[in-house]
RODO-2510 file (C-alpha; in nm, 4 decimals, decimal comma):
residues 368
     n   res          X          Y          Z
     1     x     7,9758    16,2094    14,9798
     2     x     7,7129    16,4571    15,2333
     3     x     7,8065    16,3322    15,5982
     4     x     7,5822    16,1948    15,8078
     5     x     7,4159    16,4348    16,0883
     6     x     7,4055    16,0971    16,2950
     7     x     7,6823    15,9590    16,4642
     8     x     7,5896    15,6455    16,2930
     9     x     7,6566    15,5922    15,9180
    10     x     7,4616    15,3415    15,6318
    11     x     7,6286    15,0325    15,6769
    12     x     7,8992    14,9200    15,4260
    13     x     7,8751    14,5669    15,4315
    14     x     7,9352    14,4040    15,1094
    15     x     7,6133    14,2215    15,0787
    16     x     7,3542    14,1799    14,8351
    17     x     7,1338    14,4431    15,0591
    18     x     7,3934    14,7151    15,0472
    19     x     7,3052    15,0776    14,9367
    20     x     7,5648    15,0633    14,7088
    21     x     7,4188    14,8128    14,4699
    22     x     7,1152    14,9785    14,4338
    23     x     7,0250    15,3153    14,2269
    24     x     6,6975    15,5201    14,3291
    25     x     6,4621    15,6905    14,0057
    26     x     6,2552    15,9432    13,9916
    27     x     6,0407    16,1326    13,7416
    28     x     6,0175    16,5583    13,7840
    29     x     5,8359    16,7630    13,5649
    30     x     5,8894    17,1977    13,5805
    31     x     5,6631    17,3394    13,8021
    32     x     5,6237    17,6586    13,6187
    33     x     5,5759    17,6567    13,2696
    34     x     5,8269    17,8424    13,0356
    35     x     5,9188    18,0032    12,7012
    36     x     6,2332    17,9513    12,6656
    37     x     6,3634    17,5481    12,7903
    38     x     6,1306    17,2355    12,7125
    39     x     6,0928    17,0587    13,0867
    40     x     5,8493    16,8277    13,0257
    41     x     5,9074    16,4946    13,2281
    42     x     6,2370    16,3748    13,2867
    43     x     6,4146    16,1459    13,5265
    44     x     6,6889    16,1896    13,7364
    45     x     6,8828    15,9133    13,9373
    46     x     6,9680    15,8867    14,2691
    47     x     7,3175    15,7078    14,4294
    48     x     7,2504    15,5960    14,7851
    49     x     7,6211    15,5379    14,8385
    50     x     7,7512    15,8600    14,7652
    51     x     7,3822    16,1211    14,7840
    52     x     7,4329    16,2762    14,4357
    53     x     7,1476    16,2959    14,1717
    54     x     7,1952    16,3335    13,8420
    55     x     6,9110    16,3828    13,5203
    56     x     6,9673    16,0114    13,3302
    57     x     6,6553    16,1041    13,0337
    58     x     6,3508    16,3095    12,9528
    59     x     6,0116    16,0610    12,8425
    60     x     5,9843    16,1194    12,4669
    61     x     5,7300    16,2664    12,2960
    62     x     5,6133    16,5804    12,5143
    63     x     5,6110    16,8650    12,3744
    64     x     5,6387    17,2306    12,5239
    65     x     5,4767    17,3029    12,8509
    66     x     5,3353    16,9811    12,8053
    67     x     5,3837    16,7085    13,1404
    68     x     5,2672    16,4176    13,1933
    69     x     5,0330    16,3280    13,5332
    70     x     4,9365    16,0405    13,7125
    71     x     5,1352    15,7720    13,5744
    72     x     5,2873    15,4475    13,7124
    73     x     5,6506    15,4144    13,6633
    74     x     5,7855    15,0616    13,8068
    75     x     6,1268    14,8487    13,7150
    76     x     6,1592    14,5429    13,6048
    77     x     6,5145    14,3983    13,5284
    78     x     6,7572    14,6422    13,3567
    79     x     6,4392    14,8383    13,2426
    80     x     6,1838    15,1514    13,3495
    81     x     5,8180    15,1114    13,2275
    82     x     5,6291    15,4384    13,2118
    83     x     5,2424    15,3423    13,2167
    84     x     4,9228    15,5374    13,1344
    85     x     4,8796    15,9315    13,2755
    86     x     4,7140    16,1780    13,1681
    87     x     4,8285    16,4986    12,9743
    88     x     4,8522    16,8220    13,0965
    89     x     4,9227    17,1393    12,9326
    90     x     5,0506    17,3924    13,1902
    91     x     5,0266    17,7556    13,1498
    92     x     5,0117    18,1383    13,2736
    93     x     4,7228    18,3066    13,1638
    94     x     4,8306    18,6572    13,0573
    95     x     4,8925    18,9302    13,2727
    96     x     4,8735    18,7374    13,6043
    97     x     5,1825    18,6014    13,8338
    98     x     5,4175    18,3277    13,6857
    99     x     5,3058    18,1297    13,9937
   100     x     4,9533    18,1331    13,8998
   101     x     4,9811    17,8154    13,6859
   102     x     4,6350    17,7063    13,5450
   103     x     4,6026    17,3231    13,3624
   104     x     4,4384    17,1661    13,1189
   105     x     4,4189    16,7943    13,0790
   106     x     4,4609    16,6524    12,7597
   107     x     4,4197    16,3047    12,6916
   108     x     4,4129    15,9898    12,9278
   109     x     4,7371    15,7898    12,8034
   110     x     4,6956    15,4163    12,7123
   111     x     5,0859    15,3775    12,6057
   112     x     5,3415    15,2112    12,7868
   113     x     5,6869    15,3586    12,6776
   114     x     5,9904    15,1292    12,8040
   115     x     6,3765    15,2539    12,9188
   116     x     6,7060    15,0945    12,8721
   117     x     6,9171    15,1557    13,2007
   118     x     7,2379    14,9721    13,0524
   119     x     7,2090    15,1024    12,6608
   120     x     7,0177    15,4592    12,7768
   121     x     6,7200    15,4006    12,4537
   122     x     6,3121    15,4270    12,4582
   123     x     6,1169    15,1744    12,3351
   124     x     5,7198    15,1226    12,2907
   125     x     5,5502    14,8740    12,4480
   126     x     5,1973    14,7310    12,4039
   127     x     4,9757    14,9571    12,5397
   128     x     4,7307    14,9291    12,8355
   129     x     4,4160    14,7231    12,7654
   130     x     4,2296    15,0501    12,9808
   131     x     4,3857    15,4059    12,9307
   132     x     4,4131    15,4865    13,2487
   133     x     4,5412    15,7170    13,5758
   134     x     4,5600    15,7628    13,8738
   135     x     4,5958    15,3529    13,9308
   136     x     4,7865    15,1624    14,1451
   137     x     5,0627    14,9607    13,9747
   138     x     5,2778    14,7001    14,1027
   139     x     5,5870    14,4203    14,0381
   140     x     5,4976    14,0433    14,1334
   141     x     5,7229    13,7750    13,9981
   142     x     5,8448    13,9878    13,7111
   143     x     5,4942    14,1193    13,6089
   144     x     5,3369    14,4485    13,6497
   145     x     4,9781    14,5051    13,7991
   146     x     4,7680    14,7642    13,7313
   147     x     4,4037    14,8233    13,8972
   148     x     4,1610    15,0992    13,9703
   149     x     4,2234    15,5031    13,8806
   150     x     4,0261    15,6718    13,6422
   151     x     4,0169    15,6328    13,2175
   152     x     3,8169    15,9534    13,1289
   153     x     3,9310    16,3016    13,2215
   154     x     3,6324    16,4497    13,3197
   155     x     3,4851    16,1711    13,5528
   156     x     3,3968    16,1613    13,9184
   157     x     3,4277    15,8028    13,9559
   158     x     3,7419    15,5358    13,9372
   159     x     3,6884    15,2414    13,7387
   160     x     3,7399    14,8348    13,9228
   161     x     3,9262    14,6955    13,6452
   162     x     4,2524    14,5200    13,6465
   163     x     4,5156    14,4157    13,4152
   164     x     4,8510    14,2481    13,4067
   165     x     5,2040    14,2951    13,1822
   166     x     5,4196    14,0066    13,0603
   167     x     5,7485    14,2069    12,9889
   168     x     5,8942    13,8937    12,8728
   169     x     5,5995    13,8305    12,5865
   170     x     5,4923    14,2340    12,5532
   171     x     5,1392    14,1093    12,6512
   172     x     4,9236    14,2668    12,8440
   173     x     4,5628    14,0671    13,0228
   174     x     4,2573    14,1179    13,1535
   175     x     4,1803    14,0620    13,5488
   176     x     3,8966    13,9773    13,7231
   177     x     3,7244    14,3288    13,8388
   178     x     3,7754    14,4345    14,1585
   179     x     3,4543    14,4857    14,4374
   180     x     3,4830    14,8394    14,4435
   181     x     3,5752    15,0938    14,1811
   182     x     3,8488    15,3482    14,3135
   183     x     4,1647    15,5640    14,2037
   184     x     4,4348    15,7737    14,4075
   185     x     4,4400    15,3946    14,5644
   186     x     4,8438    15,2200    14,6429
   187     x     4,9537    14,9431    14,5386
   188     x     5,2188    14,6804    14,6967
   189     x     5,3250    14,3910    14,6771
   190     x     5,3169    14,1373    15,0176
   191     x     5,3741    13,8561    15,1077
   192     x     5,3093    13,7271    14,7256
   193     x     5,0173    13,9193    14,6613
   194     x     4,9099    14,2158    14,5618
   195     x     4,7448    14,4700    14,7594
   196     x     4,5584    14,7637    14,6382
   197     x     4,4937    15,0089    14,9628
   198     x     4,2289    15,3085    14,9867
   199     x     4,1660    15,5208    14,7340
   200     x     3,8650    15,7486    14,6620
   201     x     3,5239    15,5386    14,5694
   202     x     3,2389    15,6215    14,4242
   203     x     3,0415    15,8870    14,5691
   204     x     2,6726    15,7394    14,7496
   205     x     2,8212    15,4336    14,7744
   206     x     2,5866    15,1758    14,9771
   207     x     2,8593    15,1962    15,2573
   208     x     2,8676    15,5144    15,2979
   209     x     2,7816    15,6754    15,6574
   210     x     2,7811    16,0072    15,7024
   211     x     3,1415    16,1492    15,5450
   212     x     3,2912    15,8309    15,6244
   213     x     3,3571    15,5420    15,3658
   214     x     3,4425    15,2039    15,4543
   215     x     3,5488    15,1421    15,1009
   216     x     3,8080    15,4335    15,0838
   217     x     3,9361    15,2854    15,4169
   218     x     3,9619    14,9060    15,2669
   219     x     4,2044    14,7269    15,0434
   220     x     4,1808    14,4875    14,7684
   221     x     4,3699    14,1791    14,8006
   222     x     4,4330    13,9708    14,5003
   223     x     4,5362    13,6149    14,4815
   224     x     4,7633    13,5414    14,1974
   225     x     4,7047    13,1856    14,2492
   226     x     4,3758    13,1462    14,2654
   227     x     4,2936    13,4893    14,0229
   228     x     4,1074    13,6174    14,2096
   229     x     4,0411    13,9431    14,4562
   230     x     3,9067    14,0086    14,8220
   231     x     3,7692    14,2882    15,0305
   232     x     3,9640    14,3703    15,3376
   233     x     3,7517    14,5989    15,5380
   234     x     3,9744    14,8636    15,7652
   235     x     4,3214    14,7742    15,6187
   236     x     4,3841    15,1533    15,5591
   237     x     4,1499    15,2974    15,8787
   238     x     4,1317    15,6303    15,6953
   239     x     3,9313    15,8183    15,4357
   240     x     4,2230    15,9360    15,2658
   241     x     4,4048    15,7580    15,0551
   242     x     4,7887    15,6543    15,1551
   243     x     5,0730    15,8580    15,0273
   244     x     5,2848    15,5875    14,9433
   245     x     5,3265    15,2007    15,1053
   246     x     5,6468    14,9268    15,1075
   247     x     5,7877    14,6408    15,2029
   248     x     6,0663    14,6528    15,4208
   249     x     6,1474    14,2843    15,6121
   250     x     5,8305    14,1715    15,5010
   251     x     5,6212    14,4871    15,6827
   252     x     5,4222    14,7570    15,6018
   253     x     5,5304    15,0920    15,6243
   254     x     5,3937    15,4244    15,5325
   255     x     5,4436    15,7939    15,6528
   256     x     5,1333    15,9620    15,5590
   257     x     4,8605    16,0527    15,3600
   258     x     4,7645    16,2102    14,9833
   259     x     4,6769    16,4988    15,1949
   260     x     4,9252    16,4885    15,3938
   261     x     5,2941    16,2829    15,3023
   262     x     5,4529    16,3232    15,6114
   263     x     5,2397    16,2699    15,9392
   264     x     5,5951    16,3532    16,1453
   265     x     5,6354    15,9712    16,1877
   266     x     5,6390    15,6210    16,0572
   267     x     5,3395    15,3755    16,0474
   268     x     5,3997    14,9699    16,0451
   269     x     5,0927    14,7329    15,9686
   270     x     5,0195    14,4544    16,1935
   271     x     4,7924    14,2384    15,9894
   272     x     4,6412    14,0461    16,3234
   273     x     4,5467    14,3542    16,4668
   274     x     4,4440    14,4665    16,1244
   275     x     4,5880    14,8964    16,2055
   276     x     4,8888    15,0597    16,2031
   277     x     5,1011    15,1813    16,4932
   278     x     5,3716    15,4215    16,4761
   279     x     5,7103    15,2808    16,4976
   280     x     5,9655    15,3735    16,8022
   281     x     6,1658    15,6490    16,7369
   282     x     6,0570    15,7534    16,4305
   283     x     6,0146    16,0723    16,4792
   284     x     6,2624    16,2881    16,3956
   285     x     6,4398    16,6075    16,4645
   286     x     6,5234    16,6541    16,1337
   287     x     6,3847    16,8616    15,8300
   288     x     6,0796    16,6504    15,8070
   289     x     5,9285    16,7863    15,9957
   290     x     5,8309    17,0997    15,8539
   291     x     5,6404    17,2314    16,1334
   292     x     5,9210    17,2494    16,3581
   293     x     6,0134    17,5900    16,6003
   294     x     6,3708    17,5445    16,5484
   295     x     6,3846    17,5513    16,1299
   296     x     6,2526    17,8553    15,9171
   297     x     5,9166    17,7434    15,7376
   298     x     5,9783    17,5178    15,4886
   299     x     5,6838    17,4656    15,2046
   300     x     5,7647    17,0673    15,0487
   301     x     5,7061    17,0014    14,7621
   302     x     5,7725    16,6840    14,7924
   303     x     5,8333    16,3341    14,9635
   304     x     5,8921    16,0085    14,8300
   305     x     6,0498    15,6373    15,0016
   306     x     6,2268    15,4152    14,8376
   307     x     6,2952    15,1036    15,0431
   308     x     6,6423    14,8824    15,0184
   309     x     6,7490    14,6610    15,2736
   310     x     6,6725    14,7485    15,6161
   311     x     6,6589    15,1300    15,5108
   312     x     6,3751    15,3908    15,4549
   313     x     6,4881    15,6313    15,2383
   314     x     6,2692    15,9279    15,2410
   315     x     6,3757    16,1534    14,9121
   316     x     6,1844    16,5151    14,9940
   317     x     6,2279    16,8905    14,8287
   318     x     6,1518    17,2002    14,9990
   319     x     6,1285    17,5489    14,9156
   320     x     6,2064    17,8100    15,1419
   321     x     5,9556    18,0817    15,2779
   322     x     5,9539    18,4004    15,1585
   323     x     6,2198    18,3312    14,8940
   324     x     6,2293    18,5710    14,5280
   325     x     6,4161    18,3041    14,3536
   326     x     6,3136    17,9323    14,2283
   327     x     6,5280    17,7311    14,4383
   328     x     6,4968    17,3919    14,6250
   329     x     6,6579    17,2102    14,9004
   330     x     6,6710    16,8865    14,8641
   331     x     6,7077    16,6167    15,1165
   332     x     6,7551    16,2702    15,1995
   333     x     6,6875    16,0870    15,5654
   334     x     6,7486    15,7930    15,6028
   335     x     6,5628    15,5318    15,8689
   336     x     6,7179    15,1730    15,9546
   337     x     6,4393    14,9412    16,1178
   338     x     6,6208    14,7671    16,2507
   339     x     6,6554    14,7401    16,7293
   340     x     6,3781    14,9411    16,7230
   341     x     6,4856    15,2287    16,4743
   342     x     6,7243    15,5467    16,3916
   343     x     6,7738    15,8111    16,1824
   344     x     7,0519    15,9608    15,9801
   345     x     7,0330    16,2185    15,7350
   346     x     7,2774    16,3762    15,4436
   347     x     7,4363    16,6826    15,3657
   348     x     7,1187    16,8904    15,1880
   349     x     7,1415    17,0012    14,8639
   350     x     7,0270    17,3518    14,6505
   351     x     6,9471    17,3375    14,3299
   352     x     6,8268    17,6262    14,1204
   353     x     6,5075    17,5953    13,9111
   354     x     6,1187    17,4678    14,0525
   355     x     5,9888    17,1313    14,0120
   356     x     5,7396    16,8652    14,1217
   357     x     5,7637    16,5102    14,1883
   358     x     5,5349    16,3298    13,8614
   359     x     5,4848    16,0060    14,0015
   360     x     5,6597    15,8282    14,3373
   361     x     6,0330    15,6300    14,3058
   362     x     6,1226    15,2996    14,1282
   363     x     6,4338    15,0947    14,2931
   364     x     6,6674    14,9051    14,0157
   365     x     6,8742    14,7600    14,1974
   366     x     7,2471    14,6821    13,9321
   367     x     7,3812    14,3955    13,8247
   368     x     7,7845    14,3795    13,7611
***
């Protein structure tokens, strides 16, 4: 296990929220196309108890230099679900540098794939009612909820449709439409309701005042009991969609937006005031702060958050500026939300090759 830079260590108690009972799954794809190996989307597993990664499987049905983007990956029981997305073809123009990669969007996926973690097998599920990518997705009561996104490649607007999947029945059911069409929105299950936060909305809507859109800073809240959406203005309070919102201890946390995934601190949502406040002690002197003068310049390739127990695991990947070889510095930083907060960091790992995160991570609670 990599040593922690903090004098404190993660709690080793044996309760059900101990990190040793969890695994974090993340999907990656090759950043650059390759002619000698098919590095389309694969899934890796992170073990919080010993700070190790290992590749688990590849997403089936993808050929060389074709990658899936804008999909959702969630876990229900012992199964990982890969939902929707857009299929892209990566290539380098003849005579151009390898780093000059172009992409062509080919098809919006309606398909749903299921991976059995215990048996290491894939199967097909009933497809979505509406094909979509860059949409919101969350799990509530062992059911999967999706909303918004785009359903065609060249569309400049999102959709307002939503649907729910019951794994026990292998069945999707359309839900009422949200009041606003949106894409690049994020979703979280909080206090028994489905929150779809932020996103890019249709330009020229009536709520736009100058460059700011009230809808982009809003949320839609789905009441599963009454089968209805409610509009919640100013929940995000930014014109840029959030990167990720997670729940720990019945509180919502975020670290940045889709353009700046790490703003240098963690924010917690205050429901009564309908605003986000900086968490005390959440500004670390760590490699998360890539602008710090004490470190060599770093390019952040990805950042995703995994909430486990009372901890927020920040899984990040960096490339050193000026590196001539393709290497990634993989780091894990952990913030304990209790007692005013405290940062702990594992030893970084360096791996060969370039990769990019395909979607946000999903958390699996192991059963004996």
